[in-house]
C-alpha positions as CSV (number, residue, x, y, z in Angstrom):
1,X,233.7,-4.7,115.3
2,X,232.2,-8.0,114.4
3,X,233.6,-11.3,115.8
4,X,234.6,-14.1,113.0
5,X,235.1,-17.5,113.8
6,X,236.3,-20.4,111.6
7,X,236.1,-23.0,114.6
8,X,239.4,-23.2,115.3
9,X,240.3,-19.5,116.5
10,X,237.8,-16.4,116.8
11,X,239.3,-12.6,115.2
12,X,238.1,-8.8,114.9
13,X,236.4,-8.1,111.3
14,X,236.4,-4.6,110.8
15,X,232.6,-4.8,109.4
16,X,230.4,-6.2,111.5
17,X,228.2,-9.1,109.5
18,X,225.0,-8.2,111.6
19,X,223.2,-5.0,111.4
20,X,219.8,-3.9,112.8
21,X,217.8,-0.9,111.0
22,X,215.8,0.3,112.9
23,X,213.3,2.7,111.4
24,X,212.6,-0.6,108.9
25,X,212.6,-3.0,111.8
26,X,214.6,-5.3,109.8
27,X,218.2,-7.3,109.9
28,X,220.5,-7.7,107.1
29,X,223.4,-9.8,107.5
30,X,225.8,-8.7,105.2
31,X,227.8,-11.6,103.2
32,X,229.8,-13.7,103.6
33,X,234.2,-12.7,103.4
34,X,236.3,-15.4,102.5
35,X,236.7,-19.4,103.3
36,X,238.3,-22.3,104.9
37,X,238.3,-26.1,104.8
38,X,235.1,-27.3,106.5
39,X,233.3,-24.1,106.5
40,X,229.4,-25.1,106.6
41,X,228.5,-23.4,103.1
42,X,224.6,-23.1,104.0
43,X,223.6,-21.9,107.6
44,X,220.2,-21.7,109.8
45,X,219.6,-19.2,111.7
46,X,216.0,-18.6,114.2
47,X,215.6,-14.8,114.5
48,X,213.5,-13.3,117.9
49,X,212.8,-10.1,118.7
50,X,213.5,-9.3,122.1
51,X,212.4,-6.1,124.2
52,X,214.8,-4.9,127.4
53,X,212.6,-5.0,130.3
54,X,211.9,-7.0,133.9
55,X,212.9,-9.9,131.5
56,X,211.8,-13.5,131.9
57,X,213.4,-14.4,135.0
58,X,216.6,-15.7,134.0
59,X,218.1,-12.5,135.0
60,X,219.7,-10.9,131.1
61,X,217.2,-8.7,131.6
62,X,215.5,-9.7,128.0
63,X,212.1,-10.6,127.4
64,X,211.3,-12.2,124.1
65,X,208.4,-11.5,122.2
66,X,207.2,-15.0,121.1
67,X,208.6,-17.7,120.0
68,X,210.8,-17.9,116.7
69,X,209.6,-15.4,114.4
70,X,211.5,-16.4,111.1
71,X,214.0,-19.1,110.3
72,X,216.4,-18.2,107.4
73,X,218.7,-19.9,105.2
74,X,221.9,-18.2,104.9
75,X,223.8,-19.5,101.9
76,X,226.9,-16.6,101.9
77,X,225.1,-13.6,100.3
78,X,223.7,-10.5,101.2
79,X,220.4,-10.5,103.3
80,X,217.5,-8.8,104.8
81,X,214.9,-9.5,107.6
82,X,212.1,-8.2,107.7
83,X,209.9,-8.1,111.7
């Protein structure tokens, strides 16, 4: 299940918009489902790999491997991002 928001409320979607392919080290973002007035036609995602462990001191137990490693422009069509 994934959360989907139109800025006015949030509801649950049957299909998660993001899925991680561990073997390929790839993130898949599924295609956009539906539209609403004022929706962004394009969205920028800045991505980085993280690993669990002691963390970086902010209490979340996650340590960034680096600064943002990928910046992608999502236009609503399925995309696979390889790391």
